[in-house]
C-alpha positions in Angstrom: 68.1 -22.9 -30.9 64.8 -24.5 -30.1 62.3 -21.9 -29.2 58.7 -22.6 -28.1 55.8 -20.3 -28.9 52.8 -19.5 -26.7 51.9 -17.7 -23.5 53.9 -17.9 -20.3 52.2 -18.9 -17.0 52.5 -15.3 -15.8 50.7 -14.0 -18.8 47.9 -16.5 -18.4 47.5 -15.7 -14.7 47.3 -11.9 -15.5 44.5 -12.6 -18.1 42.6 -14.8 -15.6 42.9 -12.1 -12.9 41.6 -9.4 -15.3 38.6 -11.6 -16.3 37.9 -12.2 -12.6 37.9 -8.5 -11.8 35.7 -7.6 -14.8 33.2 -10.4 -14.0 33.0 -9.4 -10.3 32.0 -5.9 -11.4 29.5 -7.0 -14.1 27.7 -9.9 -12.3 25.9 -7.8 -9.7 24.8 -5.3 -12.4 23.5 -8.2 -14.5 21.5 -9.6 -11.6 20.1 -6.2 -10.7 19.1 -5.5 -14.3 17.4 -8.9 -14.6 15.4 -8.2 -11.4 14.3 -4.7 -12.6 13.2 -6.3 -15.9 11.2 -8.9 -14.2 9.5 -6.4 -12.0 8.7 -4.1 -14.9 7.2 -7.1 -16.8 5.1 -8.0 -13.7 3.7 -4.4 -13.6 2.8 -4.6 -17.3 1.2 -8.0 -16.8 -0.9 -6.7 -14.0 -2.0 -3.8 -16.2 -3.0 -6.3 -18.9 -4.9 -8.4 -16.3 -6.7 -5.3 -15.0 -7.7 -4.3 -18.5 -8.9 -7.8 -19.3 -11.0 -7.8 -16.1 -12.6 -4.5 -17.3 -13.4 -6.0 -20.6 -14.9 -9.1 -19.0 -16.9 -7.0 -16.6 -18.5 -4.9 -19.5 -19.1 -7.9 -21.7 -19.5 -11.4 -20.3 -20.0 -10.1 -16.8 -23.0 -8.0 -17.7 -21.6 -5.0 -15.7 -22.0 -7.0 -12.5 -19.4 -9.8 -12.4 -15.6 -10.1 -12.8 -13.9 -13.2 -14.1 -11.3 -15.6 -12.7 -8.1 -16.3 -14.5 -9.6 -19.3 -16.3 -12.5 -17.2 -17.4 -10.2 -14.6 -19.0 -8.3 -17.3 -20.8 -11.5 -19.0 -22.0 -12.8 -15.7 -23.4 -9.4 -15.1 -25.0 -8.9 -11.8 -23.2 -5.4 -12.9 -22.1 -2.9 -15.3 -23.6 -3.2 -19.0 -22.8 0.4 -18.9 -21.4 -1.2 -17.6 -18.2 -2.6 -21.1 -17.6 -1.3 -22.1 -14.2 -0.5 -18.4 -13.4 3.3 -18.8 -13.7 5.0 -16.3 -16.1 8.4 -14.6 -16.2 9.4 -15.4 -12.7 6.1 -14.4 -11.1 3.0 -16.4 -10.1 -0.2 -14.5 -10.8 -3.5 -15.2 -9.0 -6.9 -13.6 -9.3 -9.1 -14.1 -6.3 -12.6 -12.8 -5.8 -12.8 -12.0 -2.1 -16.2 -10.2 -2.3 -17.7 -12.7 -4.7 -18.0 -12.1 -8.4 -18.5 -8.3 -7.9 -14.8 -7.7 -7.2 -11.3 -9.1 -7.7 -7.8 -9.0 -6.4 -4.7 -9.7 -8.6 -1.5 -10.7 -6.9 1.9 -11.2 -8.4 4.3 -13.3 -6.2 8.0 -13.5 -7.2 9.5 -17.0 -7.6 13.1 -18.2 -7.5 16.2 -17.6 -5.5 15.9 -13.8 -5.8 12.3 -13.6 -4.5 13.3 -12.1 -1.1 14.8 -9.0 -2.8 12.0 -8.6 -5.3 8.7 -6.6 -5.0 5.3 -8.3 -4.7 2.4 -6.6 -6.5 -1.4 -6.3 -5.9 -4.2 -4.7 -7.8 -8.0 -4.7 -7.5 -11.0 -3.2 -9.3 -9.8 0.3 -8.4 -7.0 -0.2 -11.0 -4.2 1.0 -8.6 -1.2 -1.3 -8.6 0.4 -1.6 -5.1 3.8 -3.0 -4.1 5.6 -4.4 -1.2 9.2 -5.5 -0.9 9.9 -9.0 0.5 6.3 -9.7 1.6 2.9 -10.0 -0.2 1.4 -6.7 -1.2 -2.2 -5.9 0.0 -4.8 -3.2 -0.5 -3.1 -1.1 2.1 0.4 -1.4 0.5 1.8 1.8 -1.1 1.1 2.3 -4.8 3.8 2.0 -7.4 5.3 5.4 -8.2 4.0 7.0 -11.4 6.4 7.6 -14.2 
C-alpha cells in the first residue's frame, strides 16, 4: 500500500480559520495599544519641551524670553531629533503668539489613525491640554492627572 503523509485539505482549512479568528481579535487590540503608546509618548515629549522652555527662559532668555524649537536644539536643551518637529507619529511646533515672552506647544498626530488620536497643547502655564480629532487650544480640557 502506498500511503502519503501530510495534512489533509480539511485540516489546513481549520488551521487557517483558527488563525483568522485569533488575528481578528488581536489586531484591534494591537492598533489601540499602539495609539495609546503614541499619545503617552506625545505627553512625555510635551513635558520635556515645557521643561526645556523653562530652562531656556531662566538661562539664555534672561528671565524675559522663551525660545523657538530651533533655539532649544541649538542650546542642546532637547535632542536634535526634533529638527523638523516630526517625532513618533506627531508633529511638534512651538509658536510665540505674544512675542518672545510666551510660547505655545502643539502636538498634531500624523498618519492614517490621526482622526482617532488626541491633539495636545501646552503653554507657559505648564498645563497640557487635549482635544480628540481637532487641534487643542488654550481652552481645551487638561489631560487627566494620574
